[in-house]
C-alpha positions as a printed NumPy array, in Angstrom:
array([[ 73.679, 141.373, 113.197],
       [ 76.177, 140.404, 116.099],
       [ 78.621, 138.913, 113.487],
       [ 79.775, 142.43 , 112.822],
       [ 80.297, 143.337, 116.368],
       [ 84.074, 143.535, 117.076],
       [ 83.879, 144.262, 120.798],
       [ 81.595, 145.553, 123.447],
       [ 83.024, 148.614, 125.214],
       [ 80.2  , 149.664, 127.363],
       [ 78.116, 146.972, 128.938],
       [ 74.39 , 147.117, 129.686],
       [ 75.227, 147.192, 133.333],
       [ 77.882, 149.867, 132.974],
       [ 75.517, 151.987, 131.041],
       [ 72.69 , 151.522, 133.526],
       [ 74.899, 152.514, 136.449],
       [ 76.367, 155.575, 134.63 ],
       [ 72.878, 156.876, 133.679],
       [ 71.677, 156.611, 137.311],
       [ 74.722, 158.62 , 138.29 ],
       [ 74.053, 161.183, 135.565],
       [ 70.319, 161.427, 136.617],
       [ 71.423, 162.072, 140.249],
       [ 73.719, 164.925, 139.09 ],
       [ 71.117, 166.383, 136.974],
       [ 68.532, 166.101, 139.773],
       [ 71.079, 167.979, 142.117],
       [ 72.078, 170.651, 139.692],
       [ 68.47 , 171.387, 138.636],
       [ 66.865, 171.353, 142.118],
       [ 63.861, 173.647, 142.247],
       [ 63.766, 173.796, 138.517],
       [ 61.75 , 172.076, 135.789],
       [ 64.315, 171.524, 132.93 ],
       [ 63.198, 170.903, 129.283],
       [ 65.141, 167.932, 127.925],
       [ 65.446, 168.161, 124.248],
       [ 66.353, 164.803, 122.556],
       [ 68.124, 164.839, 119.335],
       [ 66.581, 162.113, 117.228],
       [ 66.951, 159.198, 116.503],
       [ 70.065, 158.191, 118.323],
       [ 69.148, 159.625, 121.721],
       [ 65.689, 157.858, 122.169],
       [ 67.104, 155.013, 124.426],
       [ 69.399, 157.204, 126.509],
       [ 66.754, 159.878, 126.74 ],
       [ 64.173, 157.386, 128.04 ],
       [ 66.547, 156.092, 130.626],
       [ 67.986, 159.357, 131.776],
       [ 64.41 , 160.993, 132.022],
       [ 63.554, 158.188, 134.406],
       [ 66.689, 158.703, 136.476],
       [ 65.919, 162.531, 137.034],
       [ 63.808, 163.06 , 140.143],
       [ 62.244, 166.527, 139.088],
       [ 59.397, 167.633, 136.914],
       [ 60.81 , 167.846, 133.42 ],
       [ 59.26 , 168.213, 130.004],
       [ 60.592, 165.952, 127.134],
       [ 60.664, 167.166, 123.552],
       [ 62.504, 166.052, 120.288],
       [ 64.212, 167.587, 117.403],
       [ 65.96 , 166.014, 114.44 ],
       [ 69.429, 167.285, 113.53 ],
       [ 72.04 , 165.4  , 111.53 ],
       [ 75.259, 166.032, 109.627],
       [ 75.833, 162.374, 108.862],
       [ 72.999, 161.014, 106.637],
       [ 73.824, 157.22 , 105.986],
       [ 77.522, 157.798, 106.214],
       [ 80.188, 157.348, 109.047],
       [ 81.649, 160.885, 108.633],
       [ 80.033, 164.143, 109.022],
       [ 79.276, 166.048, 105.961],
       [ 79.45 , 169.225, 107.609],
       [ 76.029, 170.273, 106.419],
       [ 73.721, 170.124, 109.375],
       [ 70.036, 169.608, 108.821],
       [ 67.552, 170.55 , 111.5  ],
       [ 64.358, 168.87 , 110.598],
       [ 61.654, 170.465, 112.703],
       [ 61.149, 173.86 , 114.544],
       [ 59.96 , 173.992, 117.985],
       [ 56.085, 174.184, 118.705],
       [ 56.757, 174.822, 122.4  ],
       [ 58.124, 177.788, 124.469],
       [ 61.851, 177.815, 124.891],
       [ 62.265, 181.488, 126.096],
       [ 63.322, 181.637, 129.814],
       [ 63.551, 177.869, 130.19 ],
       [ 66.556, 175.577, 131.355],
       [ 67.304, 173.444, 128.402],
       [ 69.258, 170.126, 128.48 ],
       [ 70.102, 168.76 , 125.187],
       [ 70.212, 165.116, 125.228],
       [ 72.502, 163.401, 122.77 ],
       [ 73.764, 159.786, 122.087],
       [ 77.308, 160.883, 120.899],
       [ 79.225, 163.985, 120.781],
       [ 81.619, 163.322, 117.918],
       [ 82.668, 166.227, 115.508],
       [ 80.565, 168.747, 117.34 ],
       [ 79.366, 170.103, 114.107],
       [ 75.595, 169.143, 114.572],
       [ 75.342, 170.062, 118.265],
       [ 77.004, 173.446, 117.606],
       [ 74.494, 174.199, 114.998],
       [ 71.761, 172.965, 117.385],
       [ 72.924, 174.757, 120.337],
       [ 72.904, 178.093, 118.084],
       [ 69.371, 177.408, 116.971],
       [ 68.3  , 177.055, 120.503],
       [ 70.2  , 180.042, 121.752],
       [ 68.437, 182.145, 119.203],
       [ 65.106, 181.46 , 121.187],
       [ 66.431, 183.027, 124.303],
       [ 66.5  , 180.058, 126.844],
       [ 67.567, 180.718, 130.526],
       [ 70.272, 178.197, 129.996],
       [ 71.541, 175.409, 127.65 ],
       [ 73.434, 172.273, 128.869],
       [ 74.528, 169.31 , 126.844],
       [ 74.199, 165.742, 128.257],
       [ 75.762, 163.022, 126.168],
       [ 75.988, 159.338, 126.514],
       [ 79.369, 159.308, 124.599],
       [ 82.018, 161.89 , 124.067],
       [ 84.623, 161.246, 121.338],
       [ 87.001, 164.009, 121.627],
       [ 89.347, 162.502, 118.911],
       [ 86.847, 163.587, 116.107],
       [ 86.126, 167.022, 117.433],
       [ 85.976, 169.593, 114.523],
       [ 84.09 , 172.339, 116.478],
       [ 85.056, 173.819, 119.821],
       [ 82.052, 172.232, 121.828],
       [ 82.139, 170.492, 124.928],
       [ 79.35 , 168.543, 126.993],
       [ 78.382, 169.537, 130.479],
       [ 77.408, 165.9  , 131.365],
       [ 79.203, 162.926, 129.884],
       [ 78.458, 159.244, 130.303],
       [ 81.675, 157.877, 128.844],
       [ 84.583, 158.986, 126.865],
       [ 84.528, 156.828, 123.588],
       [ 87.428, 155.654, 121.737],
       [ 88.029, 156.724, 118.097],
       [ 86.02 , 153.867, 116.682],
       [ 82.621, 153.596, 114.829],
       [ 80.246, 152.427, 117.583],
       [ 76.724, 151.213, 117.654],
       [ 74.049, 150.105, 120.055],
       [ 71.952, 151.584, 122.748],
       [ 70.347, 153.974, 120.24 ],
       [ 73.423, 154.463, 118.   ],
       [ 73.047, 153.057, 114.431],
       [ 74.89 , 152.377, 111.201],
       [ 72.316, 152.824, 108.466],
       [ 69.335, 152.576, 110.886],
       [ 70.555, 149.126, 112.264],
       [ 71.959, 148.081, 115.562],
       [ 70.083, 150.659, 117.577],
       [ 68.331, 147.813, 119.686],
       [ 71.544, 146.466, 121.184],
       [ 71.465, 146.944, 124.998],
       [ 75.19 , 147.806, 125.064],
       [ 77.734, 150.011, 122.979],
       [ 80.135, 148.102, 120.731],
       [ 82.77 , 148.698, 118.066],
       [ 81.387, 147.703, 114.563],
       [ 83.716, 145.863, 112.467],
       [ 84.899, 148.072, 109.462],
       [ 83.629, 145.282, 106.957],
       [ 80.094, 146.113, 108.044],
       [ 80.294, 149.599, 106.524],
       [ 83.211, 149.502, 104.08 ]])
């Protein structure tokens, strides 16, 4: 698996430190509230677990599936939301937890899907922001790191369901997916 790793760009230590900082900021910004964290599966699971433990507030954690990539490396533009909510969103403070904000296509659709259910607020917290690939005018409210325009894996991010278990974020060599 590691033979296809070109370069580690965000170490386990750097990620851990940044997650603590984001958790502290969310704790401050949502003081006196009980936000609902909605994780976008599957890539968010590692980041969501760590960020949830870094927030010093009562918060509920739920999941949704949404994707426009399938097994590819470029968005298809066709967003598939895989489940509906079986919990109350109306009047709640929502924080969407995402592994990477890339094209913005998936998160724009998901934000609209959630907005239709009348939450009190919606914010986006992403581990990685890759503005070079943005196709939709969407921006995250909380960003772990700005990501270079490379295909990255690790810390929940995958290529064809592999590499999620790496404790860092790394650039995947093109020969792994070409």
